[in-house]
C-alpha positions in Angstrom: -9.9 20.2 13.7 -7.2 17.6 14.2 -4.0 19.3 15.3 -2.0 17.5 12.7 -4.2 18.6 9.8 -4.3 22.1 11.1 -0.6 22.2 11.6 0.1 20.8 8.1 -2.1 23.4 6.3 -0.5 26.2 8.4 2.9 24.9 7.3 1.8 24.9 3.7 0.5 28.5 4.0 3.8 29.6 5.4 5.7 27.9 2.6 3.4 29.5 0.0 2.5 26.2 -1.7 -0.4 23.8 -2.0 -0.2 20.3 -0.6 -0.3 16.8 -2.0 -2.9 14.4 -0.6 -2.3 10.8 -1.6 -4.9 8.0 -1.5 -4.2 4.3 -1.4 -6.3 1.3 -0.5 -5.4 -0.3 2.8 -4.1 -3.8 2.3 -3.7 -3.5 -1.5 -2.3 -5.9 -2.7 -1.4 -7.2 0.8 -0.9 -5.5 4.2 2.9 -5.9 4.2 3.3 -4.2 0.8 0.8 -1.5 1.7 2.6 -0.6 4.9 5.9 -0.4 3.1 4.3 2.1 0.6 2.7 4.0 3.5 6.0 4.3 5.4 7.7 6.0 2.4 5.0 8.4 1.4 6.0 11.4 3.6 9.6 11.3 2.4 8.3 11.1 -1.2 6.3 14.3 -0.7 2.8 13.4 0.5 1.6 16.1 2.9 -1.6 14.2 3.9 -2.3 10.5 3.5 -5.8 9.2 2.8 -6.3 5.5 3.4 -9.2 3.7 1.7 -11.1 1.3 3.9 -12.0 -1.6 1.7 -15.7 -2.2 1.1 -17.5 -4.5 -1.3 -19.9 -1.9 -2.7 -17.9 1.4 -3.2 -20.6 3.4 -5.0 -18.5 6.6 -5.4 -15.4 4.9 -6.7 -14.5 4.0 -10.3 -13.0 0.8 -11.6 -9.4 1.4 -10.4 -10.3 1.9 -6.8 -13.0 -0.8 -6.9 -10.4 -3.3 -8.1 -8.1 -2.2 -5.3 -10.8 -2.8 -2.7 -11.4 -6.2 -4.1 -7.7 -7.1 -4.0 -7.5 -5.9 -0.4 -10.6 -7.8 0.6 -9.3 -11.0 -1.0 -6.0 -10.5 0.9 -8.0 -10.5 4.1 -7.9 -6.8 4.9 -10.5 -5.8 7.5 -11.0 -2.6 9.5 -9.5 -4.2 12.6 -6.2 -4.8 10.6 -6.1 -1.2 9.3 -6.0 0.6 12.6 -2.9 -1.4 13.9 -1.2 -0.4 10.6 -1.9 3.3 11.3 -0.5 2.8 14.8 2.7 1.3 13.4 3.0 4.2 11.0 2.6 6.6 14.0 5.4 5.0 15.8 7.7 6.4 13.1 5.9 9.5 12.1 3.9 11.7 14.5 3.4 14.6 12.1 1.8 13.5 8.8 -2.0 13.6 8.9 -3.8 10.3 8.3 -7.4 10.4 7.0 -9.5 7.2 6.6 -11.9 7.4 3.7 -14.7 5.0 2.9 -18.3 3.9 3.6 -20.3 3.6 6.8 -21.1 -0.1 6.7 -17.7 -1.4 7.9 -17.7 1.3 10.6 -21.2 0.3 11.7 -20.2 -3.3 11.8 -17.2 -2.5 13.9 -19.3 -0.4 16.4 -19.4 3.3 15.6 -18.3 4.7 18.9 -15.7 2.0 19.5 -14.3 2.6 16.0 -13.9 6.3 16.8 -12.1 5.6 20.1 -9.9 3.0 18.4 -9.2 5.3 15.4 -8.2 8.2 17.6 -6.0 6.0 19.8 -4.2 4.6 16.7 -3.4 8.1 15.4 -6.1 8.7 12.8 -6.7 12.4 12.3 -9.9 12.6 10.2 -12.6 10.7 8.4 -14.3 10.9 5.0 -17.4 8.8 5.0 -18.9 9.1 1.5 -22.4 7.8 2.2 -23.3 9.8 5.4 -24.9 13.1 4.4 -25.2 16.1 6.7 -28.7 15.1 7.7 -27.1 12.1 9.6 -24.5 14.2 11.5 -25.6 12.8 14.8 -24.7 9.3 13.7 -20.9 9.8 13.3 -19.9 13.3 12.5 -20.7 14.9 15.8 -19.3 12.1 17.9 -16.1 12.2 15.8 -15.6 15.9 16.3 -16.1 15.4 20.1 -13.1 13.1 19.9 -11.0 15.6 17.9 -11.4 13.6 14.7 -11.9 15.9 11.7 -15.0 15.0 9.7 -14.3 16.0 6.1 -17.1 16.6 3.7 -17.3 16.3 0.0 -18.7 19.1 -2.2 -19.3 18.5 -5.9 -20.1 20.5 -9.0 -23.8 19.9 -8.2 -23.5 21.3 -4.6 -25.4 24.6 -5.1 -25.6 27.7 -2.9 -28.6 26.3 -1.1 -27.0 23.0 -0.2 -23.4 24.3 0.5 -24.2 25.7 4.0 -25.5 22.2 5.1 -22.3 20.6 3.8 -20.1 23.1 5.6 -22.1 23.3 8.9 -20.2 20.6 10.8 -17.3 20.0 8.4 -13.8 20.2 9.8 -10.2 19.5 8.8 -10.6 20.5 5.2 -13.3 20.4 2.5 -12.8 17.9 -0.3 -14.1 19.3 -3.6 -14.9 16.7 -6.1 -13.8 18.3 -9.4 -16.0 16.2 -11.7 -19.5 14.8 -11.7 -19.2 11.1 -11.5 -17.0 8.4 -10.0 -13.3 8.5 -9.1 -10.8 8.4 -12.0 -13.6 8.8 -14.6 -12.4 12.1 -16.2 -9.9 14.9 -15.9 -10.7 18.1 -14.1 -11.0 21.4 -15.9 -8.8 24.0 -14.1 -11.0 27.0 -15.0 -14.1 25.4 -13.6 -12.2 24.2 -10.5 -11.0 27.8 -10.0 -14.6 29.1 -10.1 -15.8 26.5 -7.7 -13.0 27.0 -5.2 -13.6 30.8 -5.3 -17.3 30.2 -4.6 -16.6 27.9 -1.7 -13.9 30.1 -0.2 -16.4 32.9 0.1 -18.4 30.7 2.5 -15.7 29.0 4.6 -12.3 29.3 6.1 -11.6 25.6 5.8 -8.7 24.6 3.4 -10.0 23.2 0.1 -8.5 20.1 -1.4 -9.5 19.1 -4.9 -9.6 15.5 -6.2 -11.1 13.0 -8.7 -9.4 12.7 -12.0 -6.0 14.1 -11.2 -3.4 11.6 -12.5 -0.4 13.4 -13.8 2.1 16.0 -12.4 0.9 18.8 -14.8 -2.7 18.3 -13.8 -1.7 18.4 -10.1 0.2 21.6 -10.7 -2.8 23.2 -12.5 -5.1 22.4 -9.6 -2.5 23.6 -7.1 -2.7 27.1 -8.5 -6.2 27.4 -7.1 -6.7 24.8 -4.3 -5.0 24.3 -1.0 -4.2 20.7 -1.9 -4.5 18.3 -4.8 -5.7 14.8 -4.2 -4.3 11.9 -6.2 -5.8 8.4 -5.8 -6.8 6.3 -8.8 -3.4 6.9 -10.5 -1.6 5.5 -7.6 -4.0 2.5 -7.2 -3.5 1.8 -11.0 0.3 1.8 -10.4 -0.2 -0.9 -7.8 -2.2 -2.9 -10.2 0.4 -2.6 -13.0 3.1 -3.9 -10.7 1.6 -7.2 -9.8 2.7 -10.6 -11.1 0.3 -13.0 -12.9 -0.8 -14.4 -9.5 -1.6 -10.9 -8.2 1.5 -10.6 -5.9 3.6 -7.5 -5.6 6.7 -7.3 -7.8 9.9 -5.7 -6.6 9.2 -2.5 -8.6 5.8 -1.9 -7.0 6.8 0.1 -4.0 9.5 2.3 -5.7 7.1 2.9 -8.6 4.5 4.4 -6.3 7.0 6.5 -4.4 8.5 7.8 -7.7 5.1 8.9 -8.9 4.4 10.7 -5.6 7.8 12.5 -5.9 6.9 13.6 -9.4 3.5 14.9 -8.3 5.0 16.7 -5.2 7.7 18.3 -7.3 5.2 19.6 -9.8 3.0 21.1 -7.0 6.0 22.6 -5.3 7.0 24.4 -8.5 3.7 26.3 -8.7 3.9 30.1 -8.0 0.8 31.0 -6.0 1.6 34.7 -5.5 
């Protein structure tokens, strides 16, 4: 497990609270604006930052994130521009974990082992690669772990007791539980069902469990924080970016503060949860 991820969850346990994981698309709507948002996320209350690697065919993502990926691609965002942005973030912040989330094709095009070396050198802590199942662990998961990059797996409501051990076998960092069946941002999670799922997974792993998909408002994040080790919010933040663009698709002055204000509200709601 990456030392930053491990340290952050240990800190959260000592504080007796769940964490907030924020997701944004790299380079959306442009790299300068994205980096400005990124720089302010820790102070706004983000405990772990997920960065989406733009891809033209994001099969697990809903319309909001798909649109964010398209905006980023049209702005010229490539994987080779994302890692320098992480490196610049690391020059200011050596504590907040950074996780890159996306699909294998851009990594394969980059060169999988070179990507792992460059990601680690830039200060990346973990990877979520949606379309690489456990059966393909030798391709990227095991080489990532050899380089102290956490390889974070997704479990879903359809991950039964027969499949779960395979998902957990080489997972590290934390487990990402997808709270709904479907794509990102498609529906709201049901806290009682999430509680049951988290309890079932906890019986089989010591990894922290983060819950995402469909969490948009502070009250929803707080409800999830009663059961999970972290709540993941993505589509709601990407939607905020989209709502603060001018007719030409350029960032307006309110874009960055709007995202940071939303993160502050989410973090405050999670911090207010009594987990005793």
